[in-house]
C-alpha positions as CSV (number, residue, x, y, z in Angstrom):
1,M,25.1,-18.8,18.5
2,Q,23.2,-15.6,19.3
3,A,21.5,-13.9,16.3
4,R,23.0,-10.6,15.2
5,R,21.0,-7.6,16.3
6,S,19.8,-5.4,13.5
7,A,21.2,-1.9,13.2
8,L,17.8,-0.8,11.8
9,R,14.3,-0.6,13.3
10,Y,10.9,0.1,11.9
11,D,7.6,1.6,13.0
12,V,4.2,1.6,11.3
13,F,1.6,4.3,11.0
14,V,-1.9,3.2,10.2
15,T,-4.8,5.5,9.2
16,P,-8.4,4.6,10.1
17,E,-10.9,4.0,7.3
18,K,-12.0,7.3,5.5
19,L,-15.6,7.5,4.3
20,F,-16.0,8.3,0.6
21,T,-18.4,10.9,-0.6
22,G,-20.9,10.0,-3.3
23,L,-20.0,6.4,-4.0
24,P,-23.1,4.2,-4.4
25,H,-23.2,0.8,-2.9
26,A,-25.7,-2.1,-2.4
27,V,-23.9,-4.4,0.1
28,G,-21.3,-4.3,2.7
29,D,-19.9,-1.4,4.9
30,P,-20.5,2.3,4.1
31,P,-18.2,3.2,1.2
32,A,-14.7,4.0,2.5
33,L,-11.0,3.8,1.8
34,D,-9.6,0.9,3.8
35,P,-7.0,1.5,6.6
36,T,-3.7,2.5,5.0
37,T,-0.1,2.2,6.3
38,A,3.1,4.1,6.1
39,T,6.3,2.6,7.4
40,L,9.4,4.4,8.9
41,I,12.6,2.4,8.7
42,Y,15.3,4.1,10.7
43,G,18.9,3.8,12.1
44,E,20.8,5.9,14.6
45,R,20.6,9.1,12.6
46,D,18.6,8.7,9.4
47,A,15.3,7.4,8.3
48,V,13.4,6.3,5.2
49,L,9.6,6.6,4.9
50,V,7.6,4.2,2.8
51,E,4.4,5.8,1.4
52,A,3.0,9.3,1.8
53,L,-0.7,8.6,2.3
54,C,-3.6,10.5,0.7
55,T,-5.3,13.4,2.4
56,V,-3.8,16.6,3.8
57,R,-4.9,15.7,7.3
58,E,-3.4,12.2,7.4
59,A,-0.2,13.3,5.7
60,T,0.1,16.1,8.3
61,A,-0.4,13.6,11.1
62,L,2.1,11.3,9.4
63,A,4.7,14.1,9.3
64,D,4.2,14.8,13.0
65,W,4.6,11.1,13.8
66,V,7.8,10.9,11.7
67,A,9.2,14.0,13.6
68,L,8.6,12.2,16.9
69,H,11.3,9.7,15.9
70,D,14.0,12.4,15.9
71,R,15.7,11.1,12.8
72,R,16.8,12.9,9.6
73,L,14.3,11.8,6.9
74,T,16.5,11.2,3.8
75,T,14.0,9.4,1.5
76,I,10.3,8.9,0.9
77,Y,9.7,5.7,-1.2
78,I,6.4,5.1,-3.0
79,T,5.5,1.5,-3.8
80,H,3.0,2.0,-6.6
81,G,0.8,4.5,-8.4
82,H,-2.5,4.3,-6.5
83,G,-3.3,7.8,-5.2
84,D,-4.0,6.8,-1.6
85,H,-0.3,6.0,-1.2
86,W,1.2,9.3,-2.5
87,L,-1.2,12.2,-3.0
88,G,-0.1,13.5,0.4
89,L,3.5,13.7,-0.8
90,S,3.6,17.5,-1.1
91,V,2.6,17.9,2.5
92,L,5.6,15.7,3.6
93,Q,8.0,17.4,1.3
94,A,7.0,20.8,2.7
95,R,7.7,19.5,6.2
96,F,10.9,17.6,5.2
97,P,12.4,19.5,2.3
98,Q,15.7,17.5,2.6
99,A,14.0,14.2,1.9
100,R,14.0,12.9,-1.7
101,A,10.9,11.3,-3.0
102,V,11.7,8.2,-5.1
103,A,9.9,5.3,-6.8
104,S,10.5,2.8,-9.5
105,A,10.3,4.1,-13.1
106,G,7.0,2.2,-13.6
107,T,5.5,3.8,-10.5
108,V,6.6,7.3,-11.6
109,R,4.9,6.6,-15.0
110,Q,1.7,5.8,-13.2
111,M,2.0,9.0,-11.1
112,H,2.4,11.0,-14.3
113,T,-0.7,9.3,-15.7
114,Y,-2.7,10.5,-12.7
115,V,-1.5,14.1,-13.1
116,N,-1.9,14.1,-16.9
117,A,-5.4,12.5,-16.8
118,E,-7.4,15.1,-14.9
119,A,-10.2,12.7,-14.3
120,Q,-8.0,10.6,-11.9
121,I,-7.3,13.6,-9.6
122,S,-10.8,14.8,-10.0
123,R,-12.1,11.4,-8.8
124,W,-10.0,11.6,-5.6
125,R,-11.1,15.2,-5.0
126,A,-14.8,14.1,-5.5
127,L,-14.4,11.2,-3.1
128,F,-12.6,13.4,-0.4
129,P,-13.9,17.0,-1.0
130,G,-11.5,19.6,0.3
131,Q,-9.1,17.0,1.6
132,I,-6.6,16.5,-1.2
133,A,-3.7,18.9,-1.4
134,D,-3.9,21.7,-4.0
135,T,-0.3,20.9,-5.1
136,I,0.4,17.3,-6.3
137,A,4.0,16.3,-6.0
138,L,5.7,13.5,-7.9
139,A,8.5,11.1,-7.0
140,D,11.8,10.9,-9.0
141,P,12.4,7.6,-10.8
142,L,15.2,5.4,-9.4
143,D,17.9,4.3,-11.9
144,T,18.8,1.3,-9.7
145,D,17.0,-1.4,-7.8
146,H,18.3,-0.4,-4.4
147,F,19.4,2.4,-2.2
148,A,20.9,2.6,1.3
149,L,20.0,3.7,4.8
150,E,23.1,4.4,6.9
151,G,25.1,2.1,4.6
152,L,22.6,-0.8,4.8
153,P,20.7,-1.8,1.6
154,L,17.0,-1.4,0.9
155,Q,16.0,-3.5,-2.1
156,V,13.3,-2.6,-4.6
157,I,11.4,-5.7,-5.6
158,E,9.3,-5.4,-8.8
159,T,6.0,-7.2,-8.3
160,G,4.3,-6.4,-11.6
161,H,0.5,-6.4,-11.7
162,T,-0.9,-7.0,-8.3
163,D,-3.9,-4.8,-7.5
164,T,-2.7,-2.4,-10.2
165,V,0.2,-2.2,-12.7
166,D,3.9,-1.5,-12.1
167,T,3.8,-2.3,-8.4
168,T,6.8,-2.8,-6.1
169,A,7.8,-3.8,-2.6
170,L,10.7,-2.6,-0.5
171,F,12.9,-5.2,1.3
172,A,15.2,-4.4,4.2
173,P,17.4,-7.5,4.4
174,D,19.0,-6.3,7.7
175,L,15.5,-6.4,9.3
176,G,14.0,-9.2,7.3
177,L,11.3,-6.7,6.6
178,I,9.1,-6.4,3.5
179,C,7.0,-3.3,2.9
180,S,4.7,-4.9,0.4
181,G,2.6,-2.0,-0.8
182,D,-0.7,-3.4,-2.1
183,G,0.8,-6.7,-3.2
184,V,-0.2,-8.2,0.1
185,Y,-3.1,-7.3,2.5
186,N,-3.4,-8.0,6.2
187,H,-6.8,-9.1,7.4
188,C,-8.4,-6.5,5.1
189,H,-10.5,-7.3,2.1
190,M,-8.4,-7.0,-1.1
191,F,-8.9,-4.8,-4.2
192,V,-9.7,-7.7,-6.5
193,G,-12.8,-6.4,-8.3
194,E,-10.9,-5.1,-11.4
195,T,-8.7,-8.2,-11.8
196,T,-8.9,-11.0,-14.4
197,A,-7.8,-14.6,-13.9
198,A,-4.5,-13.8,-15.7
199,M,-3.9,-10.8,-13.4
200,R,-4.6,-12.8,-10.3
201,A,-2.1,-15.5,-11.5
202,E,0.5,-12.7,-11.8
203,W,-0.4,-11.4,-8.4
204,I,0.0,-14.9,-6.8
205,A,3.4,-15.2,-8.5
206,A,4.4,-11.9,-7.0
207,I,3.4,-13.1,-3.5
208,D,5.4,-16.3,-4.0
209,H,8.4,-14.2,-5.0
210,L,8.1,-12.2,-1.8
211,A,7.6,-15.4,0.2
212,A,10.9,-16.8,-1.2
213,L,12.7,-14.0,0.6
214,H,11.7,-15.6,3.9
215,P,10.8,-12.3,5.6
216,A,10.6,-12.0,9.4
217,A,7.9,-9.3,9.0
218,V,5.6,-8.0,6.3
219,V,4.0,-4.5,6.5
220,T,1.1,-4.4,4.0
221,G,-0.3,-1.4,2.3
222,H,-3.7,-2.0,3.9
223,K,-4.3,-3.8,7.1
224,D,-6.5,-4.3,10.2
225,P,-5.0,-1.7,12.6
226,T,-5.2,-4.2,15.4
227,C,-3.0,-6.8,13.7
228,G,0.8,-7.1,13.8
229,N,3.0,-7.6,10.8
230,P,3.6,-11.4,10.5
231,P,4.9,-13.1,7.4
232,A,1.8,-15.3,7.5
233,V,-0.1,-12.5,5.6
234,L,1.6,-13.7,2.4
235,A,-0.1,-17.1,2.5
236,E,-3.3,-15.6,3.7
237,S,-3.4,-13.1,0.8
238,R,-2.6,-15.9,-1.7
239,G,-5.5,-17.9,-0.3
240,Y,-7.8,-15.0,-0.6
241,L,-7.0,-14.5,-4.3
242,E,-7.4,-18.2,-5.0
243,Y,-10.8,-18.4,-3.3
244,Y,-12.0,-15.2,-5.0
245,G,-11.0,-16.8,-8.3
246,Q,-12.9,-20.0,-7.6
247,L,-16.0,-17.9,-6.9
248,R,-15.6,-16.0,-10.1
249,E,-15.1,-19.2,-12.1
250,A,-18.4,-20.4,-10.6
251,A,-20.1,-17.3,-12.0
252,L,-21.9,-16.5,-8.8
253,P,-24.1,-13.4,-8.8
254,D,-22.3,-10.4,-7.2
255,Q,-24.3,-10.4,-3.9
256,E,-23.7,-14.2,-3.5
257,L,-20.0,-13.7,-4.2
258,F,-19.8,-10.9,-1.7
259,A,-21.6,-13.0,1.0
260,A,-19.3,-15.9,0.4
261,M,-16.2,-13.8,0.8
262,V,-17.4,-12.2,4.0
263,S,-18.4,-15.6,5.3
264,R,-15.0,-17.0,4.5
265,Y,-13.2,-14.0,6.1
266,P,-15.6,-12.8,8.8
267,D,-13.0,-11.0,10.8
268,W,-11.4,-9.1,8.0
269,V,-12.0,-5.3,7.9
270,S,-13.2,-3.1,5.1
271,R,-16.1,-5.2,3.7
272,Q,-16.3,-2.9,0.7
273,Q,-18.4,-3.5,-2.4
274,W,-15.9,-1.5,-4.5
275,L,-13.0,-3.7,-3.4
276,L,-14.7,-6.9,-4.7
277,F,-16.5,-5.5,-7.7
278,G,-14.4,-2.5,-8.8
279,F,-15.3,1.2,-8.9
280,P,-18.5,2.1,-10.7
281,S,-17.8,3.7,-14.1
């Protein structure tokens, strides 16, 4: 029997790495933000955008790209509270004023934490001088775990603590598509430096939960721009977390741990010290 053709489609926008200003490092690539994605899920008339990116320039480029699809943007969904996924929101809202920005209640709490703790926004402005929008927009909290695109469901999946707290993924059952946010990475070194063993165990459980959905495609929050969106990234990210945990348990010095991770994953992009050891205080 021939498989039913999906009424929805998706397309992925990927930014290049963006160099940080003033972040010290001893090993690895020059300090930069790893390649970041935004995903457009669309039907015949309407579209939903997942993530709003970070700088004015990339959010403007994203808005131009969305417009090329010639669909009415109804919703902008933010997967989690890290600023690189939503500080560009005001730029998109100015371009698409009819689109409602939404996120889980937990993600919205984290966004408010950014705004209320001036140090958070100040750090982003210091890392990318003159590149962060003057106006910082916030999403509205969803009061349900799903919403619709042209009558077809988009399911919010709570993933808990992955590379930060209160993270989510968005699942489009009609496509078999998961937009994982930072719960999964795609051939890009992962932000594990601020995790504990307990956090990594929760993160692995979240990946297993997503794998149980048997997706046909997984768009990760950060990825090698040359890669596709295969579901194999779920198992690969799980293995990365397990191997990093083994090295941490062995109490390797930082530079040896870094070398071991790069040796194990030589083709993965964004070999960043801050991803493996956390931001300097």
